[in-house]
N, C-alpha and C positions, 0 to 999 in steps of 0.2 A: 141537468147535465149541460155543460158548456157546449157551444157550437163545435169546438175542435174535438172534444170527446165524442160527441154525437157523429161527427164526420168519420172518424176512425172507426167507430162501432158499425156504421153503415158499410164502410169499405170492407171491414173484416168479414162481415156477414155475406158480402158478395164475392169475397175471395180476391179483392183488388188492392193494389197498393196505391198510396197517395201521390198524386201529381201536384207538386206546389210550384207556383211561379212568382217571380219577383219583378215588379216594375217600379220605376221611380215616379212618385207622385209629381204630376206637372211637366212631365217630359214627353214630347218637346213643348207642350203647352197644355193648359188645364183642359181644354175641350177634347183635344186628341187623346191625352192620357185617360180621361174619364170614359171616352168611347171604347178604348181598348179594355179598360177594367171591367165595364159593363159586359163586354163580350167574352170574358175569360171562362166563366163557368159553362157557357155554350160550347167553348172550344175543348172542354174536358177537364178544366182546372178544379181541383178539389179544395185547395187553400190558396188564398192570395196573400203574398207578402208585399206590402205597400211601402216603398221606401220614403223616408222622411228627408227632403233635401238638407244638406248642411255644408258649410264652407270648408270644412277641414275632415273629409272622410278617410281617415288614416288606413282603414282596413280594405278600402276598395281600390280596385285596378282602374286603369285609365277609362275604360268603358263606362263604368258606373260613376266615376268622378265627373266625367263630361256630361253625363245625364243630369247629375245633380246640378252642375253648373248651368246647363240649358233651362232647367226648371226654375232656378233662382234668378236667372236673368229675365224669365217671363213672369216674375212676380209671385212665385209659389212660396208659401209660408206654411207653418204648422197648422194655423186655423184653416186654411184652404185645403190642406191635405185631409183634414178631419171633415170638411164640407164634401170632399169626394166620397168618403165613406158614408156619409149621411145620404148622399144621392143614391149610391149603390143600395143602400138598405130599403130604399123606397120600393124596389122591386125584387130584392133577394134577401131573405131573412135566414138563410141556411148556410151560405158559403162563409166560412171563417175568414176573417181579415186579420192579419198580424202586422202590426206597425213596426218597421225595422229602421233603426238609425242609431243616432248618438244622443248622449245625455244633455249636451248643452242647450239645445232648442227646448227641451223638456223642462229643464231647470229654470231657464229664462221665463218660461210660461208659468211656472209654479206647479210643483208636483201634485199637490192636492187638486188645483183647478184642472191641470192636464187630465188626471184620472177621471174626474167628473165628466170633462168634455169628451174624452175618449170613450167612456162608457156610453154617453149619450149618442155618440156618432156610430155606435156598433162595432168598435174595435174589440177583438177577442183576446189578443195576445200581444205581447211586446218582446222584441229582440233588440236589446241595447248593447251594442258590442264593446262600449269602452266602460262598462260597469261590472267589475269582477265580483265574485261571490262575497268578498270582504266588505263590499259596499251595499249589502242587501237592504239595510235599513233606509237607504236613500230613496229607492224606487221599488225594488222587488217585493218587499214584504207589504208596503202600502198598495201595490198593484194587486197582489193576491188577496188583500183584504177588500179590495174593490171589486173582486170577481174577474180580474183580467189575468190571464195566464202569463207567466214570465218564463220565456223559453231561452235556454242557456245553450251556448255553443260548446261542444266538445271538439277537440282537434287530435291530430296524430301525436302531439306532444303532451296530451292529457294523460298522465301515467296513472297507475293504480293508486298511488298515494294521493294525487290530486283529484281523481275522479269523484270520490264521495263528497267532496266540498263543492264541486260543480253541480252535482245532482241534488244537493240538500234541499233548495227551495225551488227547483225547476218544476214547472208544470206544463200541460199541453202536449208537448213532445220534446225530444232532444234533438237538437241541430247538429249533426256531425259534419264537421268540415274536413272533406276528404283529402285535401292537399295543404301543405304549409304555405304561407305567403298570402298575397292579395286575391281578390276575386278575378276570375277569368284568366288566371296565369297559366294554368296547365290542365291536363286531362285527368279525370278521375279513373282509377283502375279497380275493377271489381275484386281482383285477386288481392289487392292491397287493403281494400276497404272491408271486405268480408270478415276477417278475423277481428278487425277493430270494432265493428257493429256487434259481433257476438260477444266481445268482451264487455262492451257497455250494457248490452241487453242482460247480461249476467248480474248487473248491479242495479237495475231499474225495471220497472213494469211499464214504463212509458214507452210510446212508440219512438223508434229511431229513423229520422229522416236525413238523408244524405245530400249535401249540396257542395258546389264549387266544382268546376271542371266538366260539367255535363252539357253537351252542345248538339247532340244528335239523338234521333229516336232510339237508335241501337244502344247508345250509352245510357240512355234513360232506362231502358229495359233491363240492361245488365246491372245497374245500380239498384233499381227497384227490386230486382229479384233477390238481392241479398240483404234488404233493409225493409222497413215499413213504408218507404216511399222516397222520392228524390225531389230536388229543387233545381229549377233552372232559372237563372237570372241574367247573367252577362249575354248569353246567346240571344235572348229575346230583346234585351236593351240595345244590342248592337243593331238588330233589325230596325228598331225605332230610330236609332241614331242615324241609320242610313236613309231615312226619310220614307220608309216603306209605308204604304196605306194601313190603316187599322185592319182592313180586310185581310191583307197580306201578312200582317203581323199574327193575326188570329189563326190563319191557315197554317202558319208555321208552328204555333203554339199547339194546334191540333195534331200536328204529326208527332210532336214530342209527347203529347198525352197519350196517344195511341200506343207509343214505345212503352211508356211507364205502365199503362194498364194491361199490357200483354205479358207483363213479368209473372 
C-alpha cells in the first residue's frame, strides 16, 4: 500500500479528515524551509505538498509566485528540492510527500531520471498543473509505472463530460480546486463546494481533497466536513513571506490542523 493510501486508511479508521499543507521548497531559504517541513507532521499535517520552484508559475497567485522567486533567488533547484525530501525521510517514513509544480523542470531533468530520483527521495505523488490528461504518456503513465501517484485537479468547470477523462489515470486522491482562478484569490464556500464534491465522489472511489481559498481554522473545518480533507497553501506561504519564525509558522499550521481534524 502506498503512503498516501495508508494515510487515508488510518484517517478513515479514526474518523478524521486529511489536513494537507503546501509550502514552497526553499522559501525563504533552504534551511528555514527544511525546518518548517520537518515540523509539519508534529503540527498535525497528514500530507505535505512540496512546491517545486519555477520561473513561470501561471496557475499561482502573487503569494506563491513570490515564494517561488525567493526560493529561486536563493539557489533552489529540482535536485535541492529532492534533497529536502531525502532529509525528511531520514526521520519520517510515513508522512506522504506530494511534489507540486510544472512540467518544464521535470522535462529538463529527463522524465526517466526524474522519476528514479523522485522515488529514491521518497516522493509519493505528483501534481503537475500544466499537463492535461491528453498528455498522460509524457509523465502520468510513467509515474504510475514507477509507483508514484499522479494526482489530478478537478475544478468548478470540470463538467460531467470532462470528469471521466480527468479521473481516468488519477491515483492517490483527487484535488478539487474550490474556486476558479489563481491560488489565494478568494474564499472557499462549503455550500458551493459540497455538491461538487458529491458529484465527483459519485464517479470515483478516490478521496476528494479540497484546496484554494482556505485561510482559517473555521474554514478548514467547514471544508473538511464536506470532503475527505482540505489543503492550505497560500495562507501558510504568506506567514513565511512575512518573515515569521518557523515556530510561529508551525503554530499557525497547528491551529489550521485542529480545525480540519474537528470536522
